[in-house]
The first five atom37 places (N, CA, C, CB, O) and aatype in JSON, in Angstrom:
{
  "aatype": [12, 5, 15, 5, 5, 2, 2, 17, 13, 5, 2, 10, 10, 3, 11, 9, 2, 5, 10, 0, 6, 5, 13, 7, 10, 2, 3, 15, 5, 16, 2, 16, 13, 1, 3, 13, 19, 19, 16, 16, 0, 1, 18, 5, 18, 11, 19, 7, 15, 11, 15, 7, 0, 7, 17, 0, 13, 11, 11, 0, 1, 6, 6, 5, 12, 16, 15, 19, 0, 14, 5, 14, 19, 16, 16],
  "atom_mask": [
    [1, 1, 1, 1, 1],
    [1, 1, 1, 1, 1],
    [1, 1, 1, 1, 1],
    [1, 1, 1, 1, 1],
    [1, 1, 1, 1, 1],
    [1, 1, 1, 1, 1],
    [1, 1, 1, 1, 1],
    [1, 1, 1, 1, 1],
    [1, 1, 1, 1, 1],
    [1, 1, 1, 1, 1],
    [1, 1, 1, 1, 1],
    [1, 1, 1, 1, 1],
    [1, 1, 1, 1, 1],
    [1, 1, 1, 1, 1],
    [1, 1, 1, 1, 1],
    [1, 1, 1, 1, 1],
    [1, 1, 1, 1, 1],
    [1, 1, 1, 1, 1],
    [1, 1, 1, 1, 1],
    [1, 1, 1, 1, 1],
    [1, 1, 1, 1, 1],
    [1, 1, 1, 1, 1],
    [1, 1, 1, 1, 1],
    [1, 1, 1, 0, 1],
    [1, 1, 1, 1, 1],
    [1, 1, 1, 1, 1],
    [1, 1, 1, 1, 1],
    [1, 1, 1, 1, 1],
    [1, 1, 1, 1, 1],
    [1, 1, 1, 1, 1],
    [1, 1, 1, 1, 1],
    [1, 1, 1, 1, 1],
    [1, 1, 1, 1, 1],
    [1, 1, 1, 1, 1],
    [1, 1, 1, 1, 1],
    [1, 1, 1, 1, 1],
    [1, 1, 1, 1, 1],
    [1, 1, 1, 1, 1],
    [1, 1, 1, 1, 1],
    [1, 1, 1, 1, 1],
    [1, 1, 1, 1, 1],
    [1, 1, 1, 1, 1],
    [1, 1, 1, 1, 1],
    [1, 1, 1, 1, 1],
    [1, 1, 1, 1, 1],
    [1, 1, 1, 1, 1],
    [1, 1, 1, 1, 1],
    [1, 1, 1, 0, 1],
    [1, 1, 1, 1, 1],
    [1, 1, 1, 1, 1],
    [1, 1, 1, 1, 1],
    [1, 1, 1, 0, 1],
    [1, 1, 1, 1, 1],
    [1, 1, 1, 0, 1],
    [1, 1, 1, 1, 1],
    [1, 1, 1, 1, 1],
    [1, 1, 1, 1, 1],
    [1, 1, 1, 1, 1],
    [1, 1, 1, 1, 1],
    [1, 1, 1, 1, 1],
    [1, 1, 1, 1, 1],
    [1, 1, 1, 1, 1],
    [1, 1, 1, 1, 1],
    [1, 1, 1, 1, 1],
    [1, 1, 1, 1, 1],
    [1, 1, 1, 1, 1],
    [1, 1, 1, 1, 1],
    [1, 1, 1, 1, 1],
    [1, 1, 1, 1, 1],
    [1, 1, 1, 1, 1],
    [1, 1, 1, 1, 1],
    [1, 1, 1, 1, 1],
    [1, 1, 1, 1, 1],
    [1, 1, 1, 1, 1],
    [1, 1, 1, 1, 1]
  ],
  "atom_positions": [
    [[13.95, -10.61, 0.36], [12.91, -10.71, -0.66], [11.69, -9.89, -0.25], [12.51, -12.19, -0.87], [11.1, -9.2, -1.08]],
    [[11.31, -9.96, 1.02], [10.16, -9.21, 1.5], [10.37, -7.71, 1.31], [9.9, -9.52, 2.98], [9.44, -6.99, 0.96]],
    [[11.61, -7.25, 1.56], [11.92, -5.83, 1.4], [11.75, -5.4, -0.06], [13.35, -5.52, 1.88], [11.2, -4.34, -0.34]],
    [[12.22, -6.24, -1.0], [12.07, -5.93, -2.42], [10.6, -5.88, -2.82], [12.82, -6.96, -3.29], [10.18, -5.01, -3.57]],
    [[9.83, -6.83, -2.3], [8.41, -6.87, -2.62], [7.73, -5.61, -2.08], [7.74, -8.15, -2.03], [6.92, -4.99, -2.78]],
    [[8.05, -5.23, -0.86], [7.44, -4.04, -0.28], [7.85, -2.79, -1.05], [7.84, -3.9, 1.18], [7.02, -1.91, -1.26]],
    [[9.11, -2.7, -1.47], [9.56, -1.55, -2.24], [8.82, -1.46, -3.57], [11.07, -1.62, -2.48], [8.4, -0.37, -3.97]],
    [[8.65, -2.58, -4.25], [7.93, -2.6, -5.52], [6.49, -2.15, -5.31], [7.97, -4.01, -6.15], [5.97, -1.32, -6.06]],
    [[5.86, -2.69, -4.29], [4.46, -2.36, -4.02], [4.34, -0.91, -3.6], [3.9, -3.29, -2.93], [3.42, -0.21, -4.03]],
    [[5.24, -0.45, -2.76], [5.21, 0.94, -2.31], [5.42, 1.9, -3.49], [6.27, 1.19, -1.22], [4.77, 2.94, -3.57]],
    [[6.34, 1.54, -4.38], [6.56, 2.36, -5.58], [5.29, 2.44, -6.44], [7.72, 1.79, -6.42], [4.95, 3.5, -6.97]],
    [[4.61, 1.32, -6.57], [3.36, 1.3, -7.32], [2.33, 2.21, -6.67], [2.81, -0.14, -7.43], [1.68, 3.0, -7.35]],
    [[2.18, 2.1, -5.35], [1.21, 2.95, -4.65], [1.57, 4.43, -4.77], [1.14, 2.55, -3.17], [0.7, 5.27, -4.93]],
    [[2.86, 4.73, -4.69], [3.3, 6.12, -4.84], [2.93, 6.67, -6.21], [4.82, 6.22, -4.62], [2.46, 7.8, -6.32]],
    [[3.13, 5.88, -7.26], [2.8, 6.31, -8.62], [1.28, 6.5, -8.77], [3.32, 5.3, -9.65], [0.83, 7.44, -9.41]],
    [[0.52, 5.59, -8.18], [-0.94, 5.71, -8.23], [-1.37, 6.99, -7.55], [-1.62, 4.49, -7.55], [-2.19, 7.74, -8.09]],
    [[-0.81, 7.26, -6.38], [-1.17, 8.48, -5.65], [-0.77, 9.74, -6.42], [-0.51, 8.49, -4.27], [-1.51, 10.73, -6.42]],
    [[0.38, 9.71, -7.08], [0.82, 10.85, -7.89], [-0.17, 11.11, -9.03], [2.23, 10.61, -8.46], [-0.55, 12.25, -9.29]],
    [[-0.57, 10.03, -9.7], [-1.52, 10.19, -10.8], [-2.88, 10.67, -10.3], [-1.69, 8.87, -11.57], [-3.51, 11.53, -10.91]],
    [[-3.31, 10.11, -9.18], [-4.6, 10.52, -8.61], [-4.58, 12.0, -8.26], [-4.93, 9.68, -7.36], [-5.56, 12.72, -8.5]],
    [[-3.47, 12.45, -7.71], [-3.35, 13.88, -7.38], [-3.3, 14.72, -8.66], [-2.1, 14.13, -6.52], [-3.93, 15.78, -8.74]],
    [[-2.55, 14.25, -9.63], [-2.42, 14.98, -10.9], [-3.78, 15.16, -11.57], [-1.46, 14.25, -11.85], [-4.06, 16.22, -12.13]],
    [[-4.63, 14.12, -11.51], [-5.93, 14.18, -12.15], [-7.03, 14.72, -11.24], [-6.32, 12.81, -12.64], [-8.19, 14.81, -11.64]],
    [[-6.65, 15.09, -10.02], [-7.61, 15.69, -9.1], [-8.68, 14.74, -8.61], [0.0, 0.0, 0.0], [-9.83, 15.15, -8.41]],
    [[-8.33, 13.47, -8.43], [-9.31, 12.5, -7.96], [-9.58, 12.69, -6.47], [-8.83, 11.07, -8.24], [-8.67, 13.02, -5.71]],
    [[-10.83, 12.49, -6.07], [-11.14, 12.54, -4.65], [-10.77, 11.21, -4.01], [-12.64, 12.88, -4.41], [-10.33, 10.29, -4.7]],
    [[-10.95, 11.09, -2.7], [-10.53, 9.87, -1.99], [-11.23, 8.62, -2.51], [-10.81, 10.01, -0.49], [-10.59, 7.58, -2.67]],
    [[-12.51, 8.71, -2.78], [-13.26, 7.55, -3.28], [-12.74, 7.13, -4.66], [-14.76, 7.88, -3.35], [-12.56, 5.94, -4.92]],
    [[-12.52, 8.1, -5.51], [-12.0, 7.81, -6.85], [-10.58, 7.24, -6.77], [-12.02, 9.09, -7.72], [-10.24, 6.32, -7.51]],
    [[-9.77, 7.79, -5.89], [-8.4, 7.3, -5.7], [-8.41, 5.85, -5.24], [-7.64, 8.17, -4.69], [-7.64, 5.03, -5.73]],
    [[-9.29, 5.54, -4.29], [-9.38, 4.16, -3.8], [-9.82, 3.2, -4.89], [-10.34, 4.08, -2.62], [-9.3, 2.09, -5.0]],
    [[-10.77, 3.62, -5.71], [-11.24, 2.78, -6.81], [-10.12, 2.57, -7.83], [-12.48, 3.41, -7.5], [-9.9, 1.45, -8.3]],
    [[-9.41, 3.63, -8.15], [-8.29, 3.56, -9.09], [-7.2, 2.65, -8.53], [-7.72, 4.98, -9.36], [-6.68, 1.8, -9.26]],
    [[-6.85, 2.82, -7.26], [-5.82, 2.0, -6.62], [-6.21, 0.53, -6.63], [-5.57, 2.48, -5.17], [-5.39, -0.33, -6.96]],
    [[-7.47, 0.23, -6.27], [-7.93, -1.16, -6.26], [-7.84, -1.78, -7.65], [-9.38, -1.24, -5.74], [-7.43, -2.93, -7.8]],
    [[-8.23, -1.01, -8.66], [-8.17, -1.51, -10.04], [-6.73, -1.84, -10.44], [-8.76, -0.47, -11.01], [-6.47, -2.92, -10.97]],
    [[-5.81, -0.92, -10.2], [-4.42, -1.12, -10.62], [-3.79, -2.28, -9.85], [-3.6, 0.17, -10.4], [-3.13, -3.13, -10.46]],
    [[-3.98, -2.33, -8.54], [-3.37, -3.39, -7.73], [-3.95, -4.75, -8.09], [-3.59, -3.11, -6.22], [-3.21, -5.73, -8.2]],
    [[-5.26, -4.83, -8.28], [-5.89, -6.1, -8.66], [-5.37, -6.57, -10.02], [-7.43, -5.95, -8.7], [-5.07, -7.75, -10.2]],
    [[-5.28, -5.65, -10.97], [-4.77, -5.99, -12.3], [-3.31, -6.44, -12.23], [-4.9, -4.79, -13.24], [-2.93, -7.42, -12.87]],
    [[-2.5, -5.73, -11.45], [-1.09, -6.1, -11.31], [-0.94, -7.48, -10.69], [-0.35, -5.06, -10.46], [-0.12, -8.28, -11.14]],
    [[-1.71, -7.76, -9.66], [-1.64, -9.09, -9.01], [-2.04, -10.19, -9.99], [-2.56, -9.13, -7.76], [-1.38, -11.23, -10.06]],
    [[-3.1, -9.96, -10.74], [-3.55, -10.96, -11.71], [-2.47, -11.21, -12.76], [-4.86, -10.5, -12.38], [-2.17, -12.36, -13.09]],
    [[-1.9, -10.14, -13.29], [-0.86, -10.28, -14.3], [0.37, -10.98, -13.74], [-0.46, -8.91, -14.85], [1.0, -11.77, -14.45]],
    [[0.71, -10.72, -12.5], [1.85, -11.38, -11.85], [1.59, -12.88, -11.75], [2.11, -10.77, -10.45], [2.47, -13.69, -12.04]],
    [[0.37, -13.24, -11.33], [0.03, -14.66, -11.2], [0.07, -15.36, -12.55], [-1.35, -14.83, -10.57], [0.6, -16.47, -12.67]],
    [[-0.49, -14.72, -13.58], [-0.48, -15.3, -14.91], [0.96, -15.45, -15.41], [-1.3, -14.43, -15.89], [1.32, -16.49, -15.97]],
    [[1.75, -14.43, -15.21], [3.15, -14.48, -15.63], [3.94, -15.54, -14.9], [0.0, 0.0, 0.0], [4.75, -16.24, -15.5]],
    [[3.7, -15.67, -13.59], [4.41, -16.68, -12.81], [4.01, -18.08, -13.25], [4.12, -16.5, -11.31], [4.85, -18.97, -13.37]],
    [[2.72, -18.26, -13.5], [2.24, -19.57, -13.94], [2.84, -19.91, -15.3], [0.69, -19.58, -14.01], [3.28, -21.04, -15.51]],
    [[2.85, -18.96, -16.21], [3.43, -19.19, -17.53], [4.93, -19.47, -17.43], [3.18, -17.99, -18.45], [5.45, -20.36, -18.09]],
    [[5.6, -18.69, -16.6], [7.05, -18.87, -16.41], [7.37, -20.23, -15.82], [0.0, 0.0, 0.0], [8.33, -20.87, -16.24]],
    [[6.58, -20.66, -14.85], [6.81, -21.96, -14.23], [6.55, -23.07, -15.25], [5.9, -22.15, -12.99], [7.31, -24.03, -15.33]],
    [[5.48, -22.93, -16.03], [5.19, -23.93, -17.06], [6.31, -24.05, -18.06], [0.0, 0.0, 0.0], [6.69, -25.15, -18.45]],
    [[6.85, -22.9, -18.49], [7.97, -22.89, -19.43], [9.19, -23.56, -18.83], [8.3, -21.46, -19.86], [9.86, -24.35, -19.49]],
    [[9.49, -23.24, -17.56], [10.67, -23.8, -16.9], [10.55, -25.31, -16.75], [10.87, -23.15, -15.51], [11.52, -26.03, -16.98]],
    [[9.38, -25.8, -16.35], [9.19, -27.26, -16.21], [9.29, -27.96, -17.56], [7.83, -27.57, -15.55], [9.88, -29.03, -17.66]],
    [[8.73, -27.35, -18.6], [8.81, -27.94, -19.94], [10.27, -28.0, -20.4], [7.97, -27.13, -20.95], [10.72, -29.02, -20.93]],
    [[11.0, -26.91, -20.18], [12.41, -26.87, -20.56], [13.21, -27.92, -19.8], [13.0, -25.47, -20.3], [14.07, -28.59, -20.38]],
    [[12.94, -28.09, -18.52], [13.65, -29.08, -17.71], [13.35, -30.49, -18.22], [13.26, -28.94, -16.23], [14.25, -31.34, -18.27]],
    [[12.09, -30.75, -18.58], [11.73, -32.08, -19.12], [12.46, -32.33, -20.43], [10.21, -32.2, -19.33], [12.96, -33.43, -20.66]],
    [[12.51, -31.31, -21.29], [13.2, -31.47, -22.58], [14.68, -31.76, -22.36], [13.02, -30.2, -23.45], [15.25, -32.63, -23.02]],
    [[15.29, -31.05, -21.45], [16.72, -31.26, -21.18], [16.95, -32.64, -20.57], [17.25, -30.17, -20.24], [17.94, -33.31, -20.88]],
    [[16.04, -33.06, -19.7], [16.17, -34.38, -19.09], [16.04, -35.47, -20.15], [15.12, -34.58, -17.98], [16.77, -36.46, -20.13]],
    [[15.11, -35.29, -21.09], [14.91, -36.29, -22.13], [16.13, -36.38, -23.05], [13.66, -35.96, -22.96], [16.49, -37.47, -23.47]],
    [[16.75, -35.26, -23.36], [17.92, -35.3, -24.23], [19.14, -35.84, -23.51], [18.22, -33.91, -24.78], [20.02, -36.44, -24.14]],
    [[19.2, -35.64, -22.2], [20.38, -36.14, -21.46], [20.28, -37.64, -21.2], [20.53, -35.39, -20.14], [21.31, -38.3, -21.0]],
    [[19.07, -38.2, -21.19], [18.93, -39.64, -20.95], [18.61, -40.4, -22.23], [17.85, -39.89, -19.92], [18.38, -41.61, -22.19]],
    [[18.6, -39.72, -23.36], [18.33, -40.39, -24.63], [19.47, -41.36, -24.92], [18.17, -39.35, -25.78], [20.64, -41.04, -24.67]],
    [[19.15, -42.53, -25.43], [20.21, -43.51, -25.71], [21.18, -42.97, -26.76], [19.59, -44.84, -26.19], [20.78, -42.39, -27.77]],
    [[22.43, -43.18, -26.49], [23.49, -42.75, -27.4], [23.75, -43.86, -28.42], [24.79, -42.41, -26.62], [23.62, -45.04, -28.08]],
    [[24.1, -43.52, -29.64], [24.39, -44.55, -30.63], [25.6, -45.37, -30.2], [24.63, -43.92, -32.02], [26.57, -44.85, -29.63]],
    [[25.52, -46.63, -30.48], [26.6, -47.55, -30.11], [27.69, -47.45, -31.17], [26.09, -49.02, -29.98], [27.42, -47.6, -32.37]],
    [[28.91, -47.21, -30.72], [30.02, -47.18, -31.66], [30.93, -48.36, -31.35], [30.8, -45.83, -31.58], [31.21, -48.64, -30.19]],
    [[31.37, -49.03, -32.36], [32.24, -50.2, -32.16], [33.55, -50.03, -32.84], [31.58, -51.45, -32.66], [34.4, -50.91, -32.77]]
  ]
}
């Protein structure tokens, strides 16, 4: 898992550096751009994870409620 995370992060940094070079940004501008993109990506990841976890817990509760719901008595 750590390797996948590092690869994703490294790919992001590589793309940022490519764009910074393409646009002719100096080191200070590149660092500001990198900080902005990484901070935004981290925030979006946290929001997405929180939303995903909330959805998963809600779905699990719904499934639990339907599985323990009383069944009609047949005689």
